[in-house]
C-alpha positions as CSV (number, residue, x, y, z in Angstrom):
1,M,30.7,-0.9,-15.9
2,I,31.4,-2.7,-19.2
3,S,29.9,-5.9,-17.9
4,F,26.6,-4.3,-17.0
5,F,26.5,-2.4,-20.3
6,L,27.0,-5.7,-22.1
7,A,24.4,-7.4,-20.0
8,N,21.9,-4.7,-20.9
9,K,22.8,-5.2,-24.6
10,F,22.3,-8.9,-24.3
11,I,18.9,-8.7,-22.8
12,R,17.7,-6.0,-25.2
13,S,19.3,-7.2,-28.4
14,K,16.7,-7.7,-31.2
15,R,18.8,-10.1,-33.3
16,N,17.2,-13.5,-33.4
17,S,15.9,-12.9,-29.9
18,N,12.1,-13.1,-30.3
19,F,12.1,-16.5,-28.6
20,L,14.5,-15.4,-25.9
21,S,12.4,-12.3,-25.2
22,F,9.4,-14.5,-24.9
23,V,11.2,-16.9,-22.5
24,S,12.5,-13.9,-20.5
25,A,9.0,-12.5,-20.2
26,I,7.6,-15.9,-19.1
27,S,10.3,-16.1,-16.5
28,I,9.7,-12.6,-15.2
29,G,6.0,-13.3,-15.1
30,G,6.5,-16.5,-13.2
31,I,8.6,-14.8,-10.6
32,A,6.1,-11.9,-10.4
33,V,3.2,-14.4,-9.8
34,G,5.2,-16.3,-7.2
35,V,6.1,-13.2,-5.3
36,T,2.5,-11.9,-5.5
37,I,1.1,-15.2,-4.2
38,V,3.6,-15.4,-1.4
39,I,3.1,-11.8,-0.2
40,L,-0.6,-12.1,-0.4
41,A,-0.7,-15.4,1.4
42,I,1.4,-14.1,4.3
43,S,-0.4,-10.7,4.3
44,I,-3.8,-12.4,4.5
45,L,-2.8,-14.7,7.3
46,N,-1.3,-11.8,9.2
47,G,-4.4,-9.8,8.5
48,F,-6.6,-12.5,9.9
49,E,-4.5,-12.9,13.0
50,S,-4.3,-9.1,13.6
51,V,-7.9,-8.3,12.9
52,I,-9.4,-11.2,14.8
53,S,-7.0,-10.7,17.7
54,D,-7.8,-7.0,17.8
55,K,-11.6,-7.6,17.7
56,I,-11.5,-10.3,20.3
57,I,-9.3,-8.2,22.6
58,S,-11.4,-5.1,21.9
59,F,-14.8,-6.7,22.3
60,N,-14.1,-9.2,25.0
61,S,-12.7,-9.1,28.5
62,H,-9.0,-10.1,28.8
63,I,-10.0,-12.4,31.7
64,K,-13.5,-13.7,32.3
65,I,-14.6,-15.1,35.6
66,T,-17.7,-17.3,35.5
67,T,-19.0,-20.1,37.6
68,F,-19.2,-23.9,37.0
69,S,-22.5,-24.9,35.5
70,N,-23.1,-21.1,34.8
71,R,-24.6,-20.6,38.2
72,L,-25.6,-17.1,39.3
73,V,-23.8,-15.7,42.3
74,E,-23.9,-12.7,44.5
75,N,-22.0,-9.6,43.3
76,D,-19.5,-10.2,46.1
77,S,-17.2,-7.3,47.0
78,S,-14.7,-9.8,48.5
79,V,-14.1,-11.1,44.9
80,I,-13.3,-7.5,43.8
81,R,-10.8,-7.1,46.7
82,I,-9.0,-10.4,45.7
83,L,-8.7,-9.3,42.1
84,H,-7.3,-5.9,43.1
85,A,-4.8,-7.6,45.5
86,K,-3.6,-10.0,42.7
87,L,-3.6,-7.6,39.8
88,G,-2.9,-4.2,41.4
89,D,-2.2,-1.5,38.9
90,N,-2.6,-3.9,36.0
91,I,-6.4,-3.6,36.2
92,Q,-8.1,-1.3,33.8
93,N,-11.7,-2.3,34.7
94,I,-13.6,-4.9,36.5
95,A,-17.3,-5.3,35.5
96,P,-19.9,-7.7,36.6
97,F,-22.2,-9.1,33.9
98,V,-25.2,-11.4,33.4
99,E,-25.4,-14.0,30.7
100,K,-28.4,-16.1,29.8
101,D,-29.7,-18.4,27.0
102,A,-33.0,-17.3,25.5
103,L,-35.3,-17.3,22.5
104,I,-36.0,-14.2,20.4
105,K,-39.1,-14.1,18.2
106,F,-40.4,-11.7,15.6
107,G,-43.5,-12.6,13.6
108,P,-43.3,-16.3,12.6
109,K,-39.5,-16.5,12.9
110,S,-37.5,-17.3,16.1
111,E,-33.8,-17.9,16.9
112,G,-31.9,-19.1,19.9
113,V,-29.7,-16.3,21.4
114,K,-27.6,-15.4,24.3
115,L,-28.7,-12.4,26.4
116,I,-25.8,-10.3,27.7
117,G,-26.4,-7.8,30.5
118,L,-23.8,-5.1,31.0
119,S,-23.6,-2.0,33.1
120,R,-24.7,1.2,31.5
121,A,-21.1,2.4,31.1
122,D,-19.8,-0.9,29.7
123,L,-22.8,-1.1,27.3
124,K,-22.1,2.4,25.9
125,N,-18.4,1.7,25.6
126,L,-19.1,-1.6,23.7
127,M,-21.7,0.0,21.4
128,Q,-19.3,2.8,20.5
129,K,-16.8,0.2,19.3
130,F,-19.6,-1.0,17.0
131,G,-20.2,2.6,15.8
132,V,-23.5,2.8,17.7
133,E,-24.3,5.8,19.9
134,I,-26.5,5.2,23.0
135,K,-28.7,7.9,24.4
136,D,-27.6,9.2,27.8
137,E,-31.0,8.6,29.5
138,T,-31.7,5.1,30.6
139,S,-34.4,3.4,28.5
140,D,-36.2,0.4,29.9
141,G,-37.3,-2.3,27.5
142,V,-34.7,-1.8,24.8
143,I,-32.1,-4.2,23.3
144,Y,-29.2,-4.1,20.9
145,V,-29.1,-6.8,18.1
146,G,-26.6,-7.7,15.5
147,N,-27.5,-7.1,11.9
148,K,-27.2,-10.8,10.9
149,L,-29.4,-11.9,13.7
150,A,-32.0,-9.3,12.7
151,E,-31.8,-10.5,9.1
152,K,-32.5,-14.1,10.3
153,I,-35.7,-13.1,12.0
154,S,-36.5,-10.3,9.4
155,A,-36.5,-7.6,12.1
156,V,-35.5,-4.0,11.6
157,N,-34.5,-1.1,13.8
158,N,-37.2,-0.1,16.3
159,A,-39.1,-3.4,15.8
160,E,-40.8,-4.9,18.8
161,V,-39.6,-8.5,19.4
162,L,-40.5,-11.1,22.0
163,I,-37.9,-12.6,24.2
164,A,-38.4,-15.7,26.4
165,S,-36.1,-17.4,28.8
166,L,-36.2,-20.0,31.5
167,R,-36.0,-18.9,35.1
168,N,-33.7,-20.7,37.5
169,D,-32.6,-23.0,34.6
170,Q,-35.6,-25.2,35.2
171,L,-38.5,-26.4,33.1
172,P,-41.4,-24.0,33.2
173,S,-44.2,-24.8,35.6
174,F,-47.0,-23.0,37.5
175,Q,-44.6,-22.3,40.3
176,N,-41.8,-21.4,37.9
177,P,-43.2,-19.7,34.8
178,P,-40.8,-18.7,32.0
179,A,-39.7,-15.1,31.7
180,V,-41.4,-13.5,28.6
181,K,-41.3,-9.9,27.6
182,K,-41.5,-7.6,24.6
183,Y,-38.5,-5.5,23.8
184,V,-37.8,-2.8,21.2
185,I,-34.6,-3.0,19.1
186,D,-33.0,0.3,19.9
187,A,-30.1,-0.1,17.4
188,L,-28.6,-2.7,15.1
189,F,-24.8,-3.2,15.2
190,E,-22.2,-5.1,13.1
191,S,-18.9,-6.1,14.5
192,G,-17.8,-8.5,11.8
193,M,-17.6,-11.4,14.3
194,A,-20.3,-14.0,14.0
195,E,-20.4,-14.5,17.8
196,Y,-21.7,-11.0,18.2
197,D,-23.7,-10.5,15.0
198,D,-25.5,-13.8,15.0
199,L,-25.9,-14.7,18.6
200,F,-25.8,-11.9,21.1
201,V,-28.6,-9.7,22.3
202,I,-27.2,-7.0,24.5
203,M,-29.0,-4.9,27.1
204,E,-28.5,-3.2,30.4
205,M,-27.6,-5.5,33.3
206,S,-30.3,-4.0,35.5
207,E,-32.9,-4.6,32.8
208,L,-31.8,-8.2,32.4
209,Q,-31.8,-8.9,36.1
210,K,-35.3,-7.5,36.4
211,F,-36.4,-9.6,33.4
212,L,-35.1,-12.8,34.9
213,N,-36.2,-11.8,38.4
214,I,-32.8,-12.6,39.9
215,G,-32.3,-9.5,42.1
216,E,-28.6,-8.5,42.2
217,L,-27.2,-11.9,41.2
218,V,-24.6,-11.9,38.4
219,S,-23.0,-14.5,36.1
220,G,-19.4,-13.4,36.7
221,Y,-16.9,-10.6,36.1
222,N,-15.2,-9.2,33.0
223,I,-11.6,-8.0,33.6
224,Q,-9.8,-5.6,31.3
225,L,-6.1,-5.2,31.8
226,N,-3.7,-2.4,30.9
227,S,-1.4,-4.8,29.2
228,L,-1.6,-8.5,28.0
229,N,1.9,-9.1,29.4
230,N,1.8,-11.9,31.9
231,L,-1.8,-12.8,31.0
232,D,-1.3,-16.5,31.7
233,T,0.4,-15.8,35.1
234,F,-2.5,-13.5,36.2
235,T,-5.0,-16.0,35.1
236,N,-3.4,-18.8,37.1
237,E,-3.0,-16.5,40.2
238,I,-6.7,-15.5,40.2
239,A,-7.8,-19.1,39.7
240,E,-5.7,-20.2,42.7
241,A,-7.1,-17.3,44.8
242,L,-10.8,-17.8,44.0
243,S,-12.4,-21.0,45.3
244,Y,-15.3,-23.0,44.0
245,P,-17.7,-22.2,42.2
246,Y,-15.6,-19.6,40.2
247,F,-14.0,-20.6,36.9
248,V,-11.3,-18.3,35.5
249,R,-10.3,-18.2,31.8
250,N,-8.4,-15.6,29.7
251,L,-9.3,-14.6,26.1
252,Y,-6.9,-17.1,24.5
253,Q,-8.5,-19.9,26.4
254,L,-12.0,-18.7,25.7
255,H,-11.3,-18.5,22.0
256,R,-8.8,-21.3,21.7
257,N,-10.6,-22.6,18.6
258,I,-10.0,-19.4,16.7
259,F,-6.3,-19.0,17.6
260,T,-5.7,-22.7,16.9
261,W,-7.4,-22.3,13.5
262,I,-5.1,-19.3,12.7
263,E,-2.0,-21.3,13.7
264,L,-3.1,-24.3,11.5
265,Q,-3.5,-21.9,8.6
266,K,0.1,-21.0,8.9
267,E,1.4,-24.6,8.9
268,P,1.3,-25.2,5.1
269,I,2.9,-21.8,4.3
270,P,6.6,-23.1,4.4
271,I,5.6,-25.8,1.9
272,V,3.8,-23.4,-0.4
273,L,6.8,-21.0,-0.2
274,G,9.2,-23.8,-1.0
275,L,7.3,-24.9,-4.0
276,I,6.9,-21.4,-5.4
277,I,10.5,-20.6,-4.8
278,L,11.5,-23.8,-6.5
279,V,9.5,-22.9,-9.6
280,A,11.1,-19.4,-9.6
281,V,14.6,-20.9,-9.4
282,F,13.9,-23.2,-12.4
283,N,12.4,-20.3,-14.3
284,I,15.6,-18.3,-13.8
285,I,17.9,-21.2,-14.7
286,G,15.9,-22.1,-17.8
287,T,15.9,-18.5,-19.0
288,L,19.6,-18.1,-18.5
289,L,20.4,-21.4,-20.2
290,V,18.4,-20.3,-23.2
291,L,20.3,-17.1,-23.1
292,V,23.6,-18.9,-23.0
293,L,22.6,-21.1,-25.9
294,D,21.4,-18.2,-28.0
295,R,24.5,-16.1,-27.3
296,T,27.2,-18.9,-27.3
297,S,28.9,-17.4,-30.4
298,D,28.9,-13.9,-28.9
299,I,30.4,-15.4,-25.7
300,G,33.1,-17.0,-27.8
301,I,33.9,-13.6,-29.5
302,L,34.1,-11.9,-26.1
303,R,36.5,-14.6,-24.9
304,S,38.6,-14.4,-28.0
305,V,39.1,-10.6,-27.7
306,G,40.3,-10.8,-24.1
307,G,37.1,-11.3,-22.1
308,N,37.9,-13.4,-19.1
309,K,35.6,-15.8,-17.1
310,S,34.9,-13.1,-14.6
311,L,33.3,-10.9,-17.3
312,I,31.1,-13.8,-18.5
313,Y,30.1,-14.5,-15.0
314,K,29.0,-10.8,-14.5
315,I,27.1,-10.7,-17.8
316,I,25.1,-13.8,-17.0
317,L,24.6,-12.9,-13.3
318,G,23.5,-9.4,-14.5
319,N,20.8,-10.9,-16.7
320,G,19.7,-13.2,-13.9
321,L,19.4,-10.3,-11.5
322,F,17.6,-8.3,-14.1
323,V,15.0,-11.0,-14.6
324,T,14.7,-11.6,-10.8
325,I,14.4,-7.9,-9.8
326,S,11.9,-7.2,-12.7
327,G,9.7,-10.1,-11.4
328,I,10.0,-8.9,-7.8
329,L,9.1,-5.3,-8.7
330,I,6.0,-6.4,-10.7
331,G,5.0,-8.8,-7.9
332,N,5.4,-6.2,-5.2
333,I,3.3,-3.7,-7.2
334,F,0.6,-6.2,-7.9
335,S,0.5,-7.4,-4.3
336,F,0.2,-3.8,-3.0
337,L,-2.5,-2.9,-5.5
338,L,-4.6,-6.0,-4.8
339,S,-4.2,-5.5,-1.0
340,F,-5.1,-1.9,-1.2
341,V,-8.2,-2.5,-3.3
342,Q,-9.4,-5.3,-1.0
343,N,-8.9,-3.2,2.1
344,E,-10.7,-0.2,0.6
345,T,-13.6,-2.0,-1.0
346,N,-13.9,-5.4,0.8
347,L,-14.4,-6.9,-2.6
348,I,-13.8,-10.5,-1.5
349,K,-16.5,-11.5,1.1
350,L,-16.4,-14.4,3.6
351,P,-19.2,-16.2,5.4
352,G,-18.8,-14.7,8.9
353,E,-20.2,-17.8,10.7
354,I,-17.2,-19.8,9.4
355,Y,-14.3,-17.4,9.2
356,F,-15.4,-15.0,12.0
357,L,-15.0,-12.1,9.6
358,S,-17.3,-10.9,6.8
359,S,-14.4,-9.9,4.4
360,V,-10.8,-10.9,3.7
361,P,-8.5,-8.8,5.8
362,I,-5.0,-8.0,4.4
363,S,-2.2,-6.6,6.4
364,I,0.1,-4.4,4.4
365,D,3.4,-4.9,6.1
366,L,6.4,-3.4,4.3
367,G,8.7,-5.7,6.3
368,N,7.1,-8.7,4.6
369,Y,7.6,-7.2,1.2
370,L,11.2,-6.4,1.9
371,L,11.9,-9.9,3.4
372,I,10.4,-11.8,0.5
373,S,12.1,-9.5,-2.0
374,I,15.6,-10.1,-0.4
375,I,15.1,-13.8,-0.2
376,T,14.0,-13.9,-3.8
377,V,17.0,-11.8,-5.0
378,A,19.3,-14.1,-3.1
379,L,17.8,-17.2,-4.6
380,G,17.8,-15.6,-8.1
381,F,21.5,-14.9,-7.6
382,L,22.3,-18.4,-6.5
383,A,20.2,-19.9,-9.4
384,S,22.1,-17.7,-11.9
385,L,25.4,-19.2,-10.8
386,I,24.8,-22.5,-12.6
387,P,24.2,-21.0,-16.1
388,A,27.0,-18.4,-15.4
389,R,29.5,-21.2,-14.7
390,I,28.4,-23.1,-17.8
391,A,28.9,-20.0,-19.9
392,A,32.2,-19.1,-18.4
393,N,33.6,-22.6,-19.1
394,I,32.7,-22.4,-22.8
395,T,35.9,-22.5,-24.9
396,P,36.3,-19.6,-27.4
397,V,37.0,-21.9,-30.5
398,N,33.9,-24.1,-29.9
399,A,31.8,-21.1,-29.0
400,I,32.6,-19.3,-32.3
401,K,31.8,-22.4,-34.4
402,F,28.5,-22.9,-32.5
403,K,25.5,-21.9,-34.6
């Protein structure tokens, strides 16, 4: 107990310690900044991965079956039987869909879009995820458009827009005129993902089939699973079971660029962590060396009255841990406050077309806070051993003479 009492007296002593207090404050601040940066960096990356993954999994099918060259095919019941045979109880839902490139026009402005046709039930389920309620009755001639796409063409809710698309993927002619029709925007939605908000125009599948005059043909099937376990295995099994022209991909293959981008963002983190930790270690060593220099005569007095090396070790290590833990606590508090404010207010915005999200997501994971704190305490302790050893080896006579 006496060693910790003396350590506390050392750090709080006012005698000729203005410079020491300043250096200690700088060291504590350096550790706090380092801990804050590390926690925020990891929390932001984890937030990106978690939010983007959740959105992709929530808004997309787990396995998507399309055709080569995006050909339209019959809604074949034999395909459904094969899928049930391969996936069994792992299937949550199998839904056919229609997908087509088109042009949307409102006033003088126009944009290239992708028309997505879903069954009534799937359409209602998807819109609910976007916070949009759809009327129970079927409404012909209505579409659902992302906020950002609506902004691009200056359209608003209930506006009447013109949609045009090629039929049979051929250039328009007298024998094959383009499909052109006016639609009413029934609701605007915002998912936070550029793919939906900037590109997709969603409608009922039957309405899109009628618009394109394709009868009961579909573009493929969306498969939702009960669990993502063995996703790659299921994807390969379905691909082997279905012959040409079907093309099978899972959500990680469909969005490979996003998940690869997330992994690339994590690559520099060990380097950043190493540099920040190195700065923190030098801060602690520098502060304790200044402490040893400032208190050399006091150390000599302690040694001369019976204080052994172990006591000196404990005093210096106690000061080192005080500086380290103070910095960690401040860093943790700042990290949590900044994360909380960002999650509540979305203060820091992002261009969704580049980052797939409209604001910076931060994952508050207490495990990360604890892990970084433990690592920093351990490094602070190890860094304190060097000044502690120097102080313990000071001879009493030379220390007392030191001014």
